[in-house]
N, C-alpha and C positions, 0 to 999 in steps of 0.2 A: 577604264579607257585611257586615263592618263599614263598608267604604267605600261600599257601596250604601246602607246605612242612614243614614250621615252625609250623603251627598249628598241623599238624600230629605228629611232633616230641614232642611237648609240651604235647600232650595227650597220646602218645604211647611209649615214649623213654624207653630204657632199664635202669635198675637200677644197677649201679656199684659203688663200694666204692670211686673211684676217682671222681665221679660226685656229691659227697655230698656237695662240695663247689667249688669255683673257685680259690683255692690256686694254684699258678703256679708251686710250688714245686711238689705237688701231681700229677698235670697234666703231668708235665715233666717226673716224674718217671714212671707213667702209660704208657705214649706213648713210652718210650724207651723199657719197658718190652713187650709191645704189638707188637713190631717189630718181625715178623716171628713167633709169638706165639698167640694162641687163647685166647679169653677173659676168657673162663672157666679155662684154665690153669694158667692164670696170677693172678686171684683174690686171691688165698691163698698166693702166693709169695708177692703180693702188700701189703696185710694186715700184713704179718710178717715183711716186710721191713719197713713199716711205724711205727710199734711198736718199732723197734730197732733204726731206723733213722727217727725221726719225722720231721726233718727240714734239711736245707742245712748245718748248723753248725755241727749238730750231724754226718752227713754223711762225712763231710770234716775231722772231728777229728778221725774218725775210721781208724784202720789199714786196708790196702787194702785186706789182707787175710780174714778179717771178712766180708767185702763186698762180696768177692767171695763165701764165705761159704753160705751166704744167697741167692746168685744167683744160687747156685749149682742145676743143672737140667734144668735150663731155656735155656741153650745153648748160642751161640754167645757171649762168655765171654768178648770180647773186649768192649761190651756195659757197663759192670760193671766197667771196668777200666776207661772208658770215663766219667761215672757218677761221680766217685770219683775225677778224675782230674778236672772236671767242678765244683764240689762243692768247691774244694779248690780255684779255680779261682774266683768264685762268692764271697767267703768269703774275698779274698784279694782285688779284683778289685771293687766289688759292696757292700762292707761292709755287706755281708751276705744276701742282698736283691736281689731277682731274677730280672734281668733287664727287663724293660718294652718295650724298643725299639726293633722293629722287627729285624733290622740289627744286633743289639747287641746280640739278642737271636740266630740268625743264625750263628754268629761267634763262638759260644760255641762249644766245641769239642763233636762230636757224634750227633750233631743236624743238620739235613738237612732241606730242604725247607718245607717238609710236617710237621715235628715236630715243627718247628718254627711257621708255620701257625696255627697249632692246639693250641699251648700255647698262641700265640698272640690273637687269636679269642675267645678262651674259657675262659682264665684267665683275659685278658685285654679288651675283647670285641672290638678288632680292626678288621676292614673289610679286612681281609687277607685270601686268600684261603688256605685250607688244603687238598691238592689233593693226595689221596692214590689210591690203586687199586679199591676200591669201587666207588670212584668218577670218575675215568677214565671210568669205565664200565657204570655208570649211564649217564654221559654226552654223551658217544658214542651212547647209545641208544636214549637218549632224542633228539639229533640232527641228528640221522641217519648218523653218521660218519663211513665211511668204512676204515679209516686210521688205521694202525697197532698201537695199544696203547703201544706196547713194545718199540716203537721207541721214542727217545728223542724229535724229532720235533713234534710228535703227542701229547706227554705229555705237551710240551710247549704251543701248540695250545689250549688244553683243560684247562690249567692253566689260559690262557688269557680269555677264556669264563667264567670260574668261577669267575675270578677277576671282570668282569662286572656284573655278577649276584648278587654278594654279597654286592655291594655298597648300602648304605642306608638301609641295612637289620639288623636284629638281628643276627650278625655274629656267635655268639656262637651256637644258635639254628639251624642256617642254615647249618653250617659245620657238627655239630653233627647229624643233620637230614639226611644229605647225607650219613654219616657213617652208621647210623642205617637202613636207607632205603636199602643200599647195603647189609647189613648183614641179614636183616629180609625178604626183599621182592624182591629187584632187584638183585637176586643172580646170580652167574655165569651160573648155569644150571637151566632150568625150573623156570624162575622168576614167582612170584605170581602176575601177572599183574592185576588180578581182585581185589586185595587188595591195589593197589598202589594209593596213594593220588594224584599223578601227571600223572596218566594214560592218561588223555585227552590231555596233552601237549607232550606226548612221540611219536615222529615220528616213531620210530622202531615199537611200538605197532600198530600204524595206518597202517603201511605197512607190518605187520606180519613178522618182522625181529628180534624180541626180542630173538629168540632162535639161531640166527646167529651171532649177534653182542654181544660183541665187537670182532673185529679181534685182537687176542693176540698171536702172534707167536714170541717166544723167541729163540734166538740162544745161547744155553748154551753148553759149553765144560765141560763134566763131566769126572772126573779122578778117576780111580780105583787104589787103592794102597793095596798091600799085605804086611803084617808085620808078623814077628815072634815077638810075645809079651811075654816077660818073667816075670813070677811071681817068683821073686828071694827072697829066704828066708834064714835066719840064725836063728836056733832055733824057737822062736815065733815071730820073727820080719820080716817085709817086706821092700824091697828096693823100695823107691819112689823118683822120681826126679821132681823138679820144672821146668816147661818149661820156658825158658828165653824169647822166642819170637815165633811168628807164630800163628797158628790156636788156640791153647789152652794156650796162654800166661799166665804165673803166676799160672797155675793150676798144681796140682801134678798128676803124672801118673807113670805107670810101664815102664820099659825100653823096647823099641821096635826098631827093625831094619828092613829095607826093604831088607830082605834076603830070600832065598829059603830053608834054612835048619837050624835046631836048633844047629847043629855042627858049622856052620858058625857064629851063634849067640855067641857061647862060645868063638870063636877066636876073633871076633870083640870086645866083652866085655873085654877080657884080654888085647887086644891092647889099649883099651881106659882107663881102670881102673887098669890094672895090677893085677887083681884078677882072681883066678881060679873058674870055675863053674862045678858042676856036673849036668847032665841032669837026672831028676827024671822020668818025664812022660809027655805025651801029655795030655792036659786037654780038649780043645774044640775049635771049630772054631766059631768066632763071627763076624757078619756083622754089621757095624754101618754107617749110611747114614748121610752125611752132605749135604748142599745145592748143592755144585758143586763137591763133591768128595765122594767116598765110601771107607771106610776102611774094609779090610778083615783081621781080627786079628786071627792068628793061635797061640793059647795060650799053652805054655809049662811051667812046673814047674822046676826051677833050684835051686840048693842049693849052698850057699857060704861055703868056708872052714873056714872063720872067719868073724866077724862083720865088717862092713865098715860104713862110714858116710852116712846119709840119710836113716837110717832104723827106722821103726816105728812099734809099737804094734798096734793091732786092735783098742784099745781104743784111741790111738793117731790119727790113721787114720780117725776115726769118726769126729775129729775136723778139719781136713784139707779140703780145697776146691779141690775136685776131679771131673774131667770131667765125664759125663754120660758114655762115651765109656769105661773108665777105671773102673768105678763102676761095669759095666757089667762083666769085667774081674775078679774083686775081687769076685763077687757073684758066678761066674762060678767055681772059684778055691775052694771057701768055700763049695759049693754044692758037688763038686767032693770029697773033703776031707771027 
């Protein structure tokens, strides 16, 4: 089975810019970008990132705001912060060279078991599994496993299976072969079994269970939050705040409060900043969905009676790292104007 999969990968693999060589830095950046993001969306971001930060040293030297600016639109911004922190650590601890040892790689900030396995196997050709959602699905079908792959115990079981399968193989081609097989053929819905190179080895296919497996039942608590979001201006400038912590850490955005009225917004803003606001108009309602929460942003335009710290022109805003949610707010305001 392993040999058939590897041969198929070598003949049919997808071409991506991060597959041009086995540079661990490029593989690391691509794998972090690919978390929660499609390959098509990542390609232009990856190419821009490599042009500005071609290696660990360049990334570590850059101001964090520059890293955030290049990351703008990719979401999950903590990934960008972890990349920057890890680049600094690699420069200091490993003299700018990406560590080769699996445990050293796993110890780096923002790198979990899957990413460490991908870097170790693809860059350094070590026989280490890289188990992501694609691999969980393929192994579940291959072995006719009815265990829920959302559970940690099932993921551990599948990791151990892959750990045995990868021994004495071309680890890079094997792991990437599983990735591509899951993306191109062994898809979540309606897998293309007639095209699968390991169809004869697949127990789910033999038992007509490929459209049933895997069992993947996640218990997710989703939170809905309603905000009054204030586009606060004075003359031609906008008030933007830099988030200190939390979901959009270090990104700039408009002031927003979990309140039910723009009049309550004016009171809260005065209590916090000692500044008076005039309510000009309602702009629009915007919905922005994160993985485990949804923001309902009720946008109002407020005007200050005097300029205060943290105000930027549109030209200056274009240079700031701003979350996608708040970019939507600015676009709605400009369109309204």
